[in-house]
Each structure stands twice: as structure tokens, then as C-alpha cells.
C-alpha positions in Angstrom: 39.5 75.3 110.3 37.0 75.0 107.4 33.7 76.7 107.7 31.9 73.4 107.6 33.7 71.9 110.6 31.7 71.5 113.8 32.7 71.0 117.3 30.8 70.2 120.5 29.8 73.2 122.6 28.4 73.0 126.1 26.1 75.7 127.5 27.4 77.2 130.7 23.9 77.6 132.3 20.2 78.0 131.4 19.2 81.3 129.9 18.7 83.7 132.8 19.2 87.4 133.1 21.4 87.1 136.2 24.7 85.4 136.8 24.6 82.6 139.4 24.6 83.7 143.0 27.9 83.2 144.8 31.1 84.8 145.9 34.6 84.8 144.6 37.1 82.5 146.1 40.2 83.9 147.9 43.0 85.4 145.7 45.3 82.9 144.1 48.6 82.4 146.1 51.8 83.2 144.4 53.0 79.6 144.7 49.9 78.4 142.8 50.5 81.0 140.1 54.1 79.9 139.7 53.0 76.3 139.4 50.4 77.2 136.7 52.9 79.2 134.7 55.5 76.4 134.8 53.1 74.3 132.7 53.7 76.9 130.0 57.5 77.0 130.5 57.2 80.5 132.0 59.4 80.5 135.1 60.0 84.2 135.7 57.0 86.4 135.9 55.1 89.1 137.7 51.3 88.8 138.1 49.0 91.8 138.7 45.3 91.3 139.3 43.1 93.0 136.8 39.7 94.5 137.4 37.2 91.8 138.4 33.8 91.3 137.0 31.1 89.5 138.9 32.7 86.1 138.0 36.2 84.6 138.0 39.6 86.2 138.5 42.2 87.5 136.1 45.9 88.5 136.2 48.1 90.4 133.8 51.3 88.3 133.6 54.6 89.9 132.6 57.3 87.4 131.5 60.4 87.4 129.5 58.4 85.8 126.7 55.8 88.6 126.6 52.7 89.7 128.3 49.7 87.4 128.9 46.3 87.3 130.6 45.9 84.4 133.1 42.3 83.5 133.9 41.3 81.6 137.1 37.9 80.0 136.7 35.9 80.5 139.9 32.2 80.5 139.1 30.7 77.1 139.9 28.6 77.0 136.7 31.6 77.5 134.4 34.6 76.2 136.3 34.3 72.6 135.1 36.5 70.8 132.6 33.8 70.0 130.0 32.5 73.6 130.0 35.9 75.3 129.9 37.1 72.9 127.1 33.9 73.6 125.1 34.5 77.4 125.4 38.1 77.0 124.3 37.2 74.8 121.3 34.6 77.3 120.2 36.8 80.4 120.6 39.7 78.7 118.8 37.5 77.9 115.9 36.1 81.4 115.7 39.6 82.9 115.8 40.5 80.6 112.9 37.6 82.1 111.0 39.1 85.6 111.5 37.1 86.9 114.4 38.8 89.2 116.9 39.1 86.5 119.6 42.2 85.4 121.4 42.4 81.6 121.6 44.0 80.0 124.7 47.7 79.4 124.8 48.4 75.6 124.9 50.4 74.2 127.8 53.6 72.4 127.0 51.6 69.1 126.7 49.1 70.7 124.4 46.2 71.3 126.7 44.2 74.6 126.7 43.8 74.7 130.5 45.6 73.5 133.6 44.6 72.7 137.2 46.3 73.7 140.4 45.1 73.8 144.0 41.6 72.6 143.0 41.1 75.5 140.4 41.2 75.7 136.7 43.4 78.2 134.8 43.9 79.2 131.2 46.5 81.5 129.6 45.7 83.9 126.8 47.7 86.4 124.8 47.5 89.9 126.1 45.4 92.0 123.7 46.0 95.7 123.6 42.9 97.8 123.7 40.5 99.8 125.9 36.9 99.4 126.9 34.4 101.8 125.4 30.8 102.3 126.3 28.3 102.1 123.4 27.3 105.7 123.8 30.9 106.7 122.9 30.7 104.9 119.5 29.9 106.9 116.3 27.3 105.6 113.9 29.8 103.6 111.8 31.3 102.0 114.9 27.8 101.2 116.2 26.8 99.5 113.0 30.0 97.6 112.8 29.4 96.3 116.4 25.9 95.2 115.6 27.1 93.4 112.5 29.9 91.7 114.5 27.4 90.2 116.8 25.2 89.0 113.9 28.2 87.4 112.2 29.2 85.8 115.5 25.8 84.2 115.9 25.9 82.8 112.4 29.5 81.5 112.8 28.7 79.9 116.2 26.1 77.9 114.2 28.9 76.7 112.0 31.5 75.7 114.6 29.2 74.3 117.3 27.2 71.2 116.8 23.4 71.7 116.7 21.7 71.4 120.1 18.2 70.2 120.7 15.7 73.0 120.5 14.2 73.8 124.0 10.6 73.0 124.8 7.9 75.7 125.0 8.7 78.8 127.0 6.9 79.9 130.1 7.3 83.6 131.0 7.7 84.9 134.5 4.5 85.0 136.6 3.8 88.6 137.9 2.0 87.3 140.9 5.2 85.4 142.0 7.3 88.5 141.3 5.0 90.7 143.3 5.3 88.4 146.3 9.1 88.5 146.0 9.0 92.3 145.7 7.1 92.6 149.0 9.6 90.4 150.8 12.6 92.4 149.5 10.9 95.7 150.3 10.3 94.5 153.8 14.0 93.6 154.1 15.1 97.0 152.7 12.8 98.8 155.2 14.2 96.8 158.1 17.9 97.2 157.1 20.2 98.6 159.8 22.1 100.8 159.6 19.9 102.3 157.0 21.7 103.4 153.8 20.8 105.5 150.7 20.8 102.3 148.8 18.0 100.9 151.1 16.0 104.1 150.6 16.3 103.9 146.8 15.4 100.2 146.9 12.2 100.8 148.9 11.1 103.5 146.4 11.9 101.5 143.3 10.2 98.4 144.7 7.0 100.3 145.4 7.2 101.5 141.9 7.8 98.0 140.6 4.6 96.8 142.2 2.7 99.5 140.3 4.4 98.6 137.1 3.6 94.9 137.6 -0.1 95.8 138.2 -0.2 98.1 135.2 1.4 95.7 132.7 0.3 92.2 134.0 -2.0 91.9 131.0 1.0 92.1 128.7 2.6 88.9 129.9 3.8 86.8 127.0 1.6 83.9 126.3 3.0 80.4 126.5 4.5 79.5 123.2 6.8 77.3 121.3 10.5 78.1 121.9 11.7 81.1 119.8 14.4 80.7 117.2 17.4 79.5 119.2 21.1 79.2 118.6 24.5 79.5 120.1 25.2 82.9 121.9 28.1 84.6 123.6 25.9 85.1 126.6 27.4 88.3 128.0 27.9 90.7 125.1 28.5 94.2 126.6 31.2 96.9 126.8 33.4 95.4 129.5 33.7 92.2 127.3 34.9 94.2 124.3 38.3 95.8 123.6 38.9 98.5 121.1 42.0 99.6 119.3 42.2 102.4 116.7 38.5 102.5 116.4 38.0 98.8 115.8 37.1 95.9 118.1 40.4 94.2 118.9 38.9 91.4 121.1 35.6 89.9 122.2 36.3 88.6 125.7 34.8 86.4 128.4 33.0 83.5 126.8 32.0 81.9 130.1 28.3 82.1 129.3 28.5 80.5 125.9 25.1 78.8 125.6 22.2 77.8 123.4 19.6 80.5 123.7 17.3 82.8 121.6 19.9 84.8 119.6 17.6 87.8 119.0 17.2 88.1 122.7 21.0 88.5 123.1 20.9 91.3 120.5 18.2 93.1 122.5 19.9 92.6 125.9 23.2 93.7 124.4 21.6 96.9 123.1 20.2 97.7 126.6 23.7 97.3 128.1 25.7 99.0 125.4 23.7 102.1 124.7 22.3 103.2 128.0 23.1 106.3 130.1 25.2 104.8 132.9 23.5 107.0 135.5 19.8 106.9 134.4 19.7 103.8 132.3 17.9 105.7 129.4 18.7 104.3 126.0 20.2 106.2 123.1 17.6 105.1 120.6 19.4 106.5 117.6 22.4 104.2 118.3 20.0 101.3 119.1 18.5 101.7 115.7 21.9 101.7 113.9 22.8 98.6 116.0 19.7 96.6 115.2 19.7 97.4 111.5 23.2 96.2 111.2 22.5 93.1 113.2 19.5 92.2 111.1 21.4 92.9 107.9 23.6 89.9 108.5 20.6 87.6 108.4 21.0 86.5 112.0 17.4 87.5 112.8 14.3 88.9 111.1 12.3 92.0 112.1 9.7 89.7 113.6 12.3 87.9 115.6 13.5 91.2 117.1 10.0 92.3 117.8 9.2 89.2 119.8 12.5 89.2 121.5 12.1 92.8 122.6 8.8 92.0 124.3 10.3 88.9 126.0 13.3 90.8 127.3 11.2 93.7 128.5 9.0 91.3 130.4 12.0 89.5 131.8 13.4 92.8 133.1 10.0 93.7 134.6 10.2 90.5 136.7 13.9 90.5 137.3 15.2 91.1 140.9 18.5 89.3 140.9 20.6 92.3 142.1 18.4 92.8 145.1 18.4 89.0 145.9 22.2 89.1 145.9 22.1 92.1 148.3 19.4 91.1 150.8 19.3 87.3 150.6 23.0 86.5 150.2 24.6 89.6 151.6 26.6 89.9 148.4 26.9 93.6 147.4 28.9 93.2 144.2 26.0 94.1 142.0 24.8 97.1 144.0 26.4 99.7 141.7 24.4 98.3 138.8 21.0 98.7 140.4 20.2 102.5 140.1 20.7 102.5 136.3 18.9 99.2 135.8 15.9 100.3 137.8 15.8 103.6 136.0 16.0 101.9 132.6 13.1 99.6 133.4 10.8 102.5 134.5 11.8 104.5 131.4 11.3 101.4 129.1 7.8 100.9 130.4 7.0 104.5 129.6 8.7 104.4 126.1 7.9 100.9 125.1 6.7 101.7 121.6 9.7 103.9 120.9 12.1 101.2 122.0 10.3 98.6 119.9 10.5 100.9 116.9 14.2 101.5 117.3 14.9 97.7 117.5 12.7 96.8 114.5 12.7 99.6 112.0 
């Protein structure tokens, strides 16, 4: 595909820090898997579930024709034909430009997905590699990863048709957040049987009230929409595979969407270069990352500075993990909470140092 060719892309959902609330559907029956694989002329197979994220299901499929990854689209926001097709068009175009992305395998009638038992499926080549956390990367690898995201942002602008810029941005209201904190803290305090998680939540929510009160004057003012473009939407270590020190695949394009690109760079840094126990960021690696990202021309220093403040404010007002736990009885995000809460507290204390690492 030529660099000047554009295709239609459809955002999976509005820009939010949390995935949509919901639960995974039951495992896919063997008879359904067999029917799906017949559309690819794969009759004999073994399918092994792979580790699940918060959305969708995946299977490692062994066949006489080779090894594949079969994806079952489950999340309501992304499991629609137009959204899946847009993702496949974009990733196919990016792969043609040389990016480490596995395009979907076409069915025998040329489609990139198939439907069985009310669910959508797509087959992908199996990519060898392993996940690595950002704190395991050396400076060269860190810079290469930052530059990769920058080049992806620029390339998405080439392969996706321009979308209408959003209207002005209204930041989260700390008064509304404080009211939600109080409700969640009451639920944590009343939980029976009481767990260590509930005790931690009560402590962190009391702390959150103090942080909201201390920093309410730093709420971003209403403004015109920041520079916006097409983004991966979920760029972190579990969506990257490495082989021989290089990224062998950028995975999971479910959240492809039209958003402030500099904010994705900031969010990615907070997910890639954190201590997985405390949430504290490795600012040396963050600096290498941001310099490489900016060197591609994907964003300016001013863009990163404004994005850093917006993402920090978003995190200060973000309670989706606890809403899953206490309002939906969905505990899948529970393991993420301790480090996330720890990072927020640390970030509030070290705001200027984080800003400096992302902009200098």
C-alpha cells in the first residue's frame, strides 16, 4: 500500500482511562471453534486458551498448516462488524508499511473475520516473542520503543482518513469525584467478609480526598481540544512482544481511536516504566522514552507538557477499578489497584520531576 493511501477507521470508544465495564462471556465451545476454523480450511486443530486481559478471549491454535492465534471478540464496544473491520484495515495497512504488526488471515472467501454462535472471530499468524516490562529495557530499547509509538502515530494519520476534531474539552470535576470517593469508601468499609483489599481501599480513598482538596485549584481550565489523531489506545507491555531485543509485534488494536496522541505517549510511559509493586516511575527511562517519541515529530514539548497535566488530572479523578469491584462485583482489575494508587500518590508528590522527565 502506498503511503498516501487512506482507509476509514472507526474509534472503538470515547477517550477514557478505563475499559468499559462488563464481564467476559463463557468460553467458546469446541464445536464453535471447529466451525470457525473450517472457514480457514483448517480441519484438524488443537486450541489452548491464552492468558486473558480484561477484554476478549484468545486461543493458541495448533494445526497441520502451522500455529495461529484465534481471537474471539467479546467486549461490547469493540465486538461489532464495522469496528473490527476498521481495525483490520488499519493494521493491514500498517503492516504493509513495515510495522511489526500481524494482519489478520483471510478466510477462504477473503474476509478478515467470521461469525459463529453470535460472536465474531479473527485468525492471526502466531508471532514468536515474549512480553517485557519497560523497566527491563535498556536505554537503547527504551528509545526505540518511544520512537516506534511516534512513528505509529504519524503512520496512522496516513492510513486512516481524517476525523472531525472534537469540541472543547471539559476536565473532571473534583467535587463530583469526591462524592464518588465517599460512596466507594462507605462500600469498602461495609464489605463483609472484610479483606485486605477493602482495608487498603479505605486508606487510599481517605488519601484521595486529601489529594483532591490539595490540588483542586490545578484543575485544567476548559479549552479547545488538544492536538488529536489516531491512536493505538492501549499501548503497554502486555500488548508488545519482543524477540532478540526488538519488538516483534504490537498487539491488540481493539481501542484504536481518535484521541490526543501526546496523552497516549504519557499514559504509555506510566504503564511501561513503573515499579509493578509501588507504581513509582523510572524517570530516567521516561526521559529516554519521551525524547525519542518527540524526535519523530509526533508531538512538541508543549504538547507533552499539556498532556502530562491532563493525564495527571485524569488519574487523580479516576476510580474505575473500584467501580468495577464495588458497583459491578467484577474483580478482574483488583490486582492493578495497589500500584495504580501508589503511583498517583507519588506523582502528586513528584509532579515537577515527572513533568521534567516527559518534556526535557
